Residue frames relative to the residue before (quaternion, step in Angstrom):
aa qw qx qy qz dx dy dz
M 1.0000 0.0000 0.0000 0.0000 0.00 0.00 0.00
R 0.3860 -0.7176 0.5362 0.2202 3.49 -1.08 0.78
K 0.3738 -0.7272 0.5320 0.2201 3.56 -0.96 0.88
V 0.3130 -0.7498 0.5575 0.1704 3.61 -0.82 1.01
Q 0.4526 -0.6939 0.4913 0.2689 3.56 -0.88 0.98
Q 0.1006 -0.7833 0.6120 0.0419 3.55 -0.97 0.91
G 0.8006 0.2358 -0.1928 0.5160 3.59 -0.83 0.97
F 0.5506 -0.6014 0.4735 0.3331 3.52 -1.36 -0.18
T 0.4732 -0.6389 0.5137 0.3225 3.54 -1.17 0.49
L 0.6717 -0.5024 0.3627 0.4060 3.55 -1.25 0.36
I 0.6555 0.5171 -0.3205 0.4474 3.61 0.93 -0.80
E 0.6305 0.5225 -0.3350 0.4661 3.59 1.02 -0.73
L 0.6565 0.5007 -0.3053 0.4744 3.59 0.96 -0.82
M 0.6469 0.5184 -0.3193 0.4591 3.59 1.01 -0.79
I 0.6259 0.5287 -0.3313 0.4679 3.60 1.04 -0.73
V 0.6517 0.5092 -0.3131 0.4668 3.60 0.93 -0.87
V 0.6592 0.4993 -0.3077 0.4706 3.60 0.92 -0.87
A 0.6418 0.5198 -0.3241 0.4613 3.61 0.99 -0.78
I 0.6454 0.5125 -0.3159 0.4701 3.59 0.97 -0.83
I 0.6539 0.5005 -0.3121 0.4738 3.59 0.93 -0.85
G 0.6403 0.5324 -0.3192 0.4524 3.58 1.01 -0.78
I 0.6526 0.5057 -0.3073 0.4732 3.57 0.97 -0.83
L 0.6524 0.5076 -0.3108 0.4691 3.57 0.94 -0.87
A 0.6595 0.5027 -0.3075 0.4666 3.60 0.96 -0.82
A 0.6375 0.5397 -0.3290 0.4404 3.58 1.00 -0.78
V 0.6815 0.4505 -0.2759 0.5064 3.58 1.14 -0.60
A 0.7070 0.5078 -0.2655 0.4146 3.58 0.89 -0.96
I 0.6515 0.5477 -0.3419 0.3983 3.63 0.87 -0.82
P 0.6846 0.4435 -0.3196 0.4821 3.68 0.78 -0.78
A 0.6301 0.5296 -0.3396 0.4552 3.59 1.01 -0.73
Y 0.6507 0.5037 -0.3104 0.4759 3.59 1.00 -0.79
S 0.6291 0.5328 -0.3331 0.4577 3.61 1.01 -0.78
D 0.6570 0.4956 -0.3028 0.4807 3.60 0.97 -0.84
Y 0.6373 0.5298 -0.3161 0.4618 3.56 1.00 -0.86
T 0.6610 0.5048 -0.3035 0.4649 3.59 0.92 -0.89
A 0.6606 0.5055 -0.3065 0.4628 3.60 0.91 -0.90
K 0.6648 0.4989 -0.3062 0.4641 3.59 0.94 -0.85
A 0.6435 0.5188 -0.3172 0.4649 3.58 1.01 -0.79
Q 0.6689 0.4829 -0.2987 0.4798 3.59 0.98 -0.82
A 0.6513 0.5167 -0.3154 0.4575 3.61 1.00 -0.78
A 0.5508 0.6315 -0.3905 0.3813 3.60 1.13 -0.54
E 0.5682 0.6002 -0.3893 0.4067 3.59 1.13 -0.53
A 0.6254 0.5417 -0.3400 0.4472 3.61 0.98 -0.78
F 0.6701 0.4933 -0.2994 0.4668 3.59 0.93 -0.88
T 0.6376 0.5290 -0.3189 0.4604 3.56 1.04 -0.79
L 0.6637 0.4988 -0.3072 0.4651 3.58 0.92 -0.88
L 0.6830 0.4732 -0.2925 0.4733 3.60 0.91 -0.86
D 0.6273 0.5229 -0.3390 0.4672 3.60 1.00 -0.75
G 0.6603 0.5256 -0.3019 0.4434 3.57 1.00 -0.82
A 0.6795 0.4913 -0.2870 0.4632 3.58 1.16 -0.51
K 0.4312 0.7435 -0.4412 0.2582 3.62 1.25 -0.22
T 0.6862 0.4985 -0.3042 0.4338 3.59 0.76 -1.00
D 0.6809 0.4713 -0.2877 0.4810 3.57 0.88 -0.93
L 0.6224 0.5519 -0.3333 0.4439 3.57 1.04 -0.77
V 0.6646 0.4880 -0.3003 0.4796 3.59 0.89 -0.92
T 0.6496 0.5136 -0.3137 0.4646 3.59 0.99 -0.83
Q 0.6687 0.4973 -0.3040 0.4617 3.60 0.86 -0.93
M 0.6641 0.4955 -0.3101 0.4661 3.58 0.90 -0.89
G 0.6708 0.5001 -0.3008 0.4577 3.60 1.03 -0.72
V 0.7117 0.4607 -0.2598 0.4623 3.59 1.01 -0.78
D 0.8563 0.0066 0.0405 0.5148 3.57 0.60 -1.11
G 0.5272 -0.6849 0.3879 0.3202 3.61 1.25 0.22
T 0.6105 0.5306 -0.3656 0.4606 3.59 1.16 0.51
C 0.0188 -0.7749 0.6298 0.0512 3.53 -1.30 0.31
A 0.3168 0.8022 -0.4580 0.2151 3.56 1.21 0.46
N 0.7459 0.3580 -0.2115 0.5203 3.60 1.17 -0.35
P 0.1306 -0.8166 0.5576 0.0722 3.60 0.16 1.22
V 0.6319 -0.5614 0.3898 0.3655 3.52 -1.21 0.57
V 0.7878 0.1964 -0.1011 0.5750 3.59 0.96 -0.83
G 0.3099 -0.7875 0.5087 0.1582 3.56 -0.94 0.85
K 0.7973 -0.1028 0.0764 0.5898 3.58 1.11 -0.57
G 0.2407 -0.7477 0.5986 0.1574 3.53 -1.36 0.12
K 0.7544 -0.3468 0.2701 0.4874 3.56 -1.20 -0.42
F 0.7934 0.2512 -0.1174 0.5419 3.61 0.97 -0.86
V 0.6542 0.4600 -0.3003 0.5198 3.58 1.30 -0.20
A 0.3675 -0.7587 0.4993 0.2000 3.57 -0.66 1.13
S 0.8062 -0.1207 0.0979 0.5708 3.60 0.99 -0.76
V 0.1523 -0.7241 0.6608 0.1258 3.51 -1.36 0.43
T 0.0035 0.8089 -0.5861 0.0454 3.56 -0.61 1.13
G 0.1460 -0.7919 0.5876 0.0791 3.53 -1.20 0.50
S 0.0083 0.7807 -0.6248 -0.0035 3.54 -1.19 0.57
A 0.2392 -0.7780 0.5700 0.1118 3.55 -1.03 0.85
T 0.0033 0.7611 -0.6483 0.0190 3.53 -1.12 0.84
G 0.8241 -0.0846 0.0189 0.5598 3.57 -0.36 1.20
T 0.8078 -0.2187 0.1850 0.5152 3.57 -0.68 -1.12
K 0.6522 0.5183 -0.3070 0.4603 3.59 1.29 0.04
C 0.1113 -0.7469 0.6523 0.0655 3.50 -1.19 0.73
T 0.1215 -0.7930 0.5953 0.0454 3.55 -0.83 0.99
M 0.1071 -0.7764 0.6206 0.0245 3.56 -0.73 1.14
T 0.0806 -0.8080 0.5837 0.0000 3.57 -0.78 1.07
A 0.1303 -0.7567 0.6381 0.0576 3.55 -0.85 1.08
T 0.1404 -0.7915 0.5927 0.0493 3.56 -0.75 1.09
M 0.4028 -0.7231 0.5125 0.2284 3.56 -0.76 1.10
A 0.5844 -0.5684 0.4440 0.3718 3.57 -1.19 0.54
A 0.6526 -0.5234 0.3776 0.3969 3.55 -1.28 0.33
A 0.6219 -0.5214 0.4227 0.4033 3.54 -1.24 0.51
G 0.6144 0.4743 -0.4131 0.4763 3.54 -0.97 0.88
V 0.6993 0.3577 -0.2190 0.5789 3.55 1.07 -0.85
V 0.7704 0.1667 -0.0746 0.6108 3.54 1.08 -0.84
A 0.7060 -0.4180 0.3358 0.4627 3.56 -1.29 0.09
T 0.6101 -0.6004 0.3870 0.3428 3.56 -1.01 0.85
A 0.6465 0.5608 -0.3208 0.4058 3.59 0.98 -0.82
I 0.7801 0.3122 -0.1747 0.5133 3.62 1.09 -0.55
G 0.4095 0.7393 -0.4557 0.2794 3.60 1.23 -0.06
G 0.8489 0.1329 -0.1238 0.4964 3.57 -0.79 1.06
K 0.4981 0.6562 -0.4302 0.3691 3.62 1.23 -0.03
T 0.3131 -0.7534 0.5511 0.1752 3.55 -1.25 0.44
V 0.1714 -0.7206 0.6611 0.1197 3.51 -1.33 0.53
I 0.0982 -0.8181 0.5664 0.0178 3.57 -0.71 1.06
M 0.0901 -0.7535 0.6504 0.0330 3.52 -1.01 0.98
T 0.1093 -0.7981 0.5916 0.0330 3.57 -0.75 1.06
Y 0.1257 -0.7682 0.6251 0.0577 3.54 -0.99 0.92
D 0.0529 -0.7858 0.6162 -0.0057 3.56 -0.83 1.06
T 0.3900 -0.7603 0.4744 0.2115 3.57 -0.56 1.15
T 0.6816 0.4946 -0.2949 0.4515 3.63 1.18 -0.38
V 0.6529 0.5008 -0.3131 0.4742 3.61 1.26 -0.15
A 0.3137 -0.7758 0.5236 0.1599 3.57 -0.80 1.02
D 0.5692 0.6166 -0.3861 0.3830 3.62 1.13 -0.59
N 0.8574 0.0416 -0.0610 0.5094 3.56 -1.01 0.93
G 0.6426 -0.5444 0.3234 0.4315 3.59 1.09 0.63
G 0.6421 -0.5330 0.3201 0.4485 3.58 1.24 0.28
F 0.5967 0.5825 -0.3536 0.4238 3.60 1.27 0.00
D 0.0865 -0.7587 0.6448 0.0329 3.55 -1.12 0.83
Y 0.1669 -0.8288 0.5325 0.0411 3.57 -0.75 1.09
T 0.4849 0.7315 -0.3938 0.2732 3.59 1.22 0.11
G 0.5896 0.6164 -0.3707 0.3675 3.61 1.17 -0.22
G 0.5963 0.5878 -0.4336 0.3331 3.51 -1.35 0.21
T 0.5107 -0.6696 0.4665 0.2704 3.52 -1.34 0.27
L 0.4605 0.6764 -0.4548 0.3516 3.60 1.25 0.04
V 0.4848 -0.6774 0.4781 0.2783 3.57 -0.85 1.04
A 0.6115 -0.6175 0.3674 0.3311 3.58 -0.98 0.92
K 0.6528 0.5406 -0.3469 0.4016 3.63 0.92 -0.71
Y 0.6731 0.4644 -0.3004 0.4910 3.60 1.24 -0.28
R 0.5560 0.5999 -0.3907 0.4224 3.58 1.29 -0.06
S 0.5119 -0.6011 0.4963 0.3611 3.55 -1.18 0.49
K 0.6703 -0.5251 0.3332 0.4049 3.60 -1.16 0.51
A 0.6600 0.5185 -0.3155 0.4427 3.61 0.99 -0.76
W 0.7228 0.4250 -0.2269 0.4954 3.60 1.21 -0.48
Q 0.5449 0.6226 -0.4138 0.3797 3.63 1.14 0.31
């Protein structure tokens, strides 16, 4: 009688564990980047939401020091300051631990200049947040 093999051999199990290890080595950093980008999106949403009020304030009295929203779940604060024809809105991410380490404490800056016609007068290039965590419209 022939004996039927039952279970897996040690080499087969080692191959499966190696494959899982390789997949995990690729997936964990990708997930960390995805999480950081998703959390950073809140800053862009808050600043985008303040655009209408910012344009109105700059047109009426030349100020933008009082943004509509002050903070969010991952954004510690949103502040604004006006100088001449420019208004600078700064969103500061919460400290690491609350948000992904890669974006903790970083800033996103949106500048509005009433004398510039390009992009409606808005510039999104300021701040300390690394470009790979910015949304495509803010790069």
